[in-house]
N, C-alpha and C positions, 0 to 999 in steps of 0.2 A: 501831118497826121499819118499814122501808119495804116496802110491799106493792105489787107490780106487777099491773096489770090485764092482761087478755087482749090488749088492743091493744099494750101495752108489750112483752109477751112475743113477740108476732108481729113487732114491729119489731126486737127483739133477734135473733130467729131469722133474719129477713130479712137483717140486716147480716152475721151469721155466714156464712150461705149465700153472700152476695155476695162476701165476702172469700175464702172457700174456692174459689169459682168463678174469681175473679181469679187466685188462686195457681195453680190448675190450668192456666189459659190461659198464664200466664207461664212455668211450668215446662215445659209441653209445647212451647211455641214456642222457648224457649231451649235445650232439651236435644234433643228428638226432631226437630223440624223442621230445626234447624240441622245435625244429624248427617245426616239424610236428604238434604238439599240439598247438603251437602258431598260425600257419596258419589255422588250423581247427577251433580254437576258433574265429578267425576273420570272418569265414564263419558262425558261430553260431553252430558248431558241438562240443558238449561237450565230455570230456573224459568219457569212460565207467565207470559206477558206480561200477562194480565188481573189478576194478583195483585201488581202492583208497589205495595207499601205498605199495602194494605187488610187483609191478614192473613186472608183467608178460606181460604187454603190450610191453615191450622191445623185448621179444621173438616173439610175434605176429607180430609186425611191421617189424622185421628183416626177418621173414619168408615170409611175403608179398612181401618184396623187392627182396629177393633172388629167390623165386619161383613164376614166373609171373602168372601161372595158378591156384595158390592157392587163393581161394576166401572165407575166413572165414566169417561167419555171425555174429560173436561177435563184430566186429568193422566195420567201414565204410571203406572198403578196397579201394574203388574208390577214396576217399578223400586222403587216405594214398599214393596211387600211384600218384595222381595229385600233391602232395606237396613234393614228393621225389626228391632230388637233386642228382647229380652224386656222390658227396662225401658221401651222405647218403647210396647209394648203395654200395660204397666201404667199408664203415664201417660195413654194414650189412654182406657183404661177409667175412670181417675180423672176425666179431663176430661168424658167423656160422663155419668158418674154425677153429678158435681157440677153439670153443666148441667141435668140432669133435676131434681135437688133444688132448685136455684135457681129455675128457671122454675115449678116446682110451687108453691113458697112465694110467688113473686111474683104468680102468678095468684090464689092463695088470698087473699093480702092485698088485692089489687085488687078481688076479688069481695066480700070482707067489708067493707072499709072505703072502697071507691071511691065515686064519686058515684052516687047512685041516680037512675035515669032513669024 
């Protein structure tokens, strides 16, 4: 019988967390961000110039949805909140939670198995 060491289990957990985080980013970008930008474009609000292609708007929109008191000046947060649907909020929570889990696992693995200085 194949027995896995703690290091192997940590690698498996890391990969699972990485794929779930990637799925959350993909789903939020393709469903929520696309919807919000479409609705904002109908109102005449353009996508920020600073985000052409790098995708940091995904994090900004999800933070606006998860934290209601957050009012960043780099995007029109009122328009984002106005066009947010219930499923968008769920995806934003999923994205933030999976990010928290992934980075926690990543830093734990780096601390336990990284180079010792």
